[in-house]
C-alpha positions in Angstrom: -24.8 -5.7 -28.4 -25.1 -1.8 -28.0 -27.8 -2.4 -25.2 -25.4 -4.8 -23.4 -22.4 -2.4 -23.4 -24.7 0.5 -22.4 -26.3 -1.6 -19.6 -22.9 -2.5 -18.3 -21.8 1.1 -18.3 -25.0 2.2 -16.4 -24.5 -0.7 -13.8 -20.8 0.3 -13.4 -22.0 4.0 -13.0 -24.5 2.9 -10.3 -21.9 1.0 -8.3 -19.3 3.7 -8.6 -21.9 6.2 -7.3 -22.9 4.0 -4.4 -19.2 3.5 -3.4 -18.6 7.2 -3.7 -21.7 8.0 -1.5 -20.4 5.5 1.0 -16.9 6.9 1.1 -18.3 10.5 1.6 -20.6 9.2 4.4 -17.7 7.3 6.1 -15.6 10.6 6.1 -18.5 12.6 7.3 -19.1 10.2 10.2 -15.5 9.8 11.0 -14.2 10.2 14.7 -13.8 14.0 14.4 -17.3 14.5 13.0 -19.4 12.0 14.8 -20.1 14.4 17.7 -21.4 17.0 15.3 -23.6 14.5 13.5 -25.1 13.2 16.9 -28.7 14.2 17.5 -29.3 17.3 19.5 -30.5 16.9 23.2 -34.2 17.4 23.7 -35.0 21.1 24.6 -35.4 21.9 28.3 -39.0 21.6 29.7 -40.9 24.8 29.6 -43.7 25.5 32.1 -46.9 26.9 30.5 -47.3 30.6 31.1 -43.8 30.9 32.6 -42.0 33.8 31.1 -38.4 33.0 30.8 -35.8 35.7 30.6 -33.2 35.6 27.7 -30.5 36.1 30.4 -31.1 35.7 34.2 -31.4 39.3 35.6 -30.2 40.7 38.9 -33.0 41.9 41.3 -33.0 45.0 43.4 -32.5 44.7 47.1 -35.8 44.1 48.8 -36.7 43.3 52.4 -39.5 41.4 54.0 -40.4 40.4 57.5 -40.8 37.2 59.5 -43.2 36.4 62.4 -41.2 38.5 64.9 -41.1 41.5 62.5 -37.3 41.0 61.9 -36.1 42.0 58.3 -34.8 39.6 55.8 -33.7 39.8 52.2 -33.0 37.4 49.2 -29.3 37.2 49.8 -30.0 34.9 52.7 -30.9 32.2 50.2 -27.8 32.6 48.1 -26.5 29.2 46.8 -30.1 27.9 46.4 -32.5 27.9 43.6 -35.5 29.7 45.0 -39.2 29.7 44.0 -40.3 33.1 45.3 -44.2 33.5 45.6 -46.1 36.5 46.4 -49.6 35.9 47.6 -52.4 37.2 49.9 -55.3 35.6 51.9 -57.9 37.6 49.9 -56.5 36.3 46.6 -58.6 33.3 45.6 -56.1 31.7 43.2 -53.4 32.3 45.8 -55.3 30.3 48.4 -55.7 27.5 46.0 -52.1 27.1 45.0 -50.6 27.2 48.6 -51.0 23.6 49.2 -49.2 22.8 45.9 -46.4 25.0 47.0 -46.0 23.2 50.2 -46.1 19.9 48.5 -43.3 21.1 46.2 -41.2 22.2 49.3 -41.7 18.8 50.8 -40.7 17.1 47.7 -37.7 19.2 46.5 -36.8 21.5 49.5 -33.3 21.1 50.9 -29.7 22.4 50.4 -30.2 23.2 46.8 -33.8 24.4 46.5 -36.5 26.2 48.6 -39.9 27.8 48.2 -40.2 31.2 49.8 -43.7 32.7 50.2 -44.3 36.4 51.0 -47.8 37.4 52.0 -49.0 40.9 51.0 -51.7 41.1 53.6 -51.6 44.5 55.3 -52.6 42.9 58.6 -49.3 41.2 58.7 -48.0 37.8 59.7 -50.9 36.9 62.1 -53.4 37.0 59.3 -51.3 34.9 56.9 -50.3 32.4 59.6 -53.9 31.9 60.7 -55.0 31.3 57.0 -52.2 28.8 56.5 -53.2 26.9 59.6 -56.7 26.9 58.5 -55.9 25.1 55.2 -53.3 22.8 56.9 -50.2 24.2 55.3 -47.5 23.9 58.0 -44.1 23.4 56.2 -43.6 26.7 54.1 -41.3 29.4 55.0 -43.7 32.3 55.4 -42.7 36.0 55.3 -44.9 39.1 55.0 -44.5 42.5 53.1 -47.4 44.5 54.7 -46.1 47.8 53.2 -45.8 46.2 49.7 -42.2 47.5 49.4 -40.6 44.3 48.3 -43.5 43.5 45.9 -43.1 46.9 44.2 -39.3 46.6 43.9 -39.5 43.1 42.5 -42.4 44.0 40.1 -45.0 41.7 41.7 -48.0 43.1 39.8 -51.2 41.0 40.2 -51.4 38.0 42.4 -50.2 35.4 42.6 -46.7 36.1 41.2 -44.0 33.5 41.3 -40.4 34.2 40.4 -37.7 31.6 39.9 -34.2 32.6 41.1 -31.0 31.0 40.3 -28.2 30.3 42.8 -26.9 33.8 42.5 -30.3 35.3 43.2 -30.9 36.4 39.7 -34.4 36.1 38.2 -34.7 33.2 35.7 -38.2 34.1 34.9 -41.7 34.5 36.4 -45.3 33.2 36.2 -48.2 35.5 36.8 -51.2 33.5 38.0 -51.6 30.3 39.8 -49.9 26.9 38.9 -49.9 23.3 40.2 -46.3 23.7 41.5 -46.1 20.0 42.6 -47.0 18.6 39.2 -44.5 16.4 37.4 -44.2 19.1 34.8 -43.5 21.9 37.2 -40.9 19.7 39.2 -39.1 18.8 35.9 -38.9 22.5 34.9 -37.5 23.5 38.3 -35.2 20.5 38.5 -33.3 21.5 35.3 -32.1 24.7 37.2 -31.4 22.8 40.5 -29.4 20.1 38.8 -27.4 22.4 36.5 -25.9 25.1 38.7 
């Protein structure tokens, strides 16, 4: 008989514990707490070798030239996310990545995003344009920085160097070295900044 009473007490304790657990769970998952208990969103995609700044940083004013030798600066692209690429015809990795930059521009370029390429060839626009024609790249905005002034001001050390700028013209981060800019991974990485101004 002692065992039967003890067994009933243990069974009652288990039921009471289960009910208490359910009550606490119901309170925790109530309307006010459901949002806090929801799973976190997946982290934003990160592009390999891309160095992301903790906070987007303003860039110094820097000028570069078009085919006619007219001066331009980054403020002209205000309101767009910009992928700014420094390259040169003598840089083998730069030559390799130019077609992928063009394909990225064709896929995503428009009112909200553009690719801007700046050649550091000292011979100027003619050399850069001849090279792009040779490899069949026809749809990239091409500028030149033959005196390397813009490259120095923007810290473009080593080539290629690619900066991602937000709509205010602040640097989100940069990648030193080549990348497949038209890959699904790169497009998803850039899209998060284009779609979330």
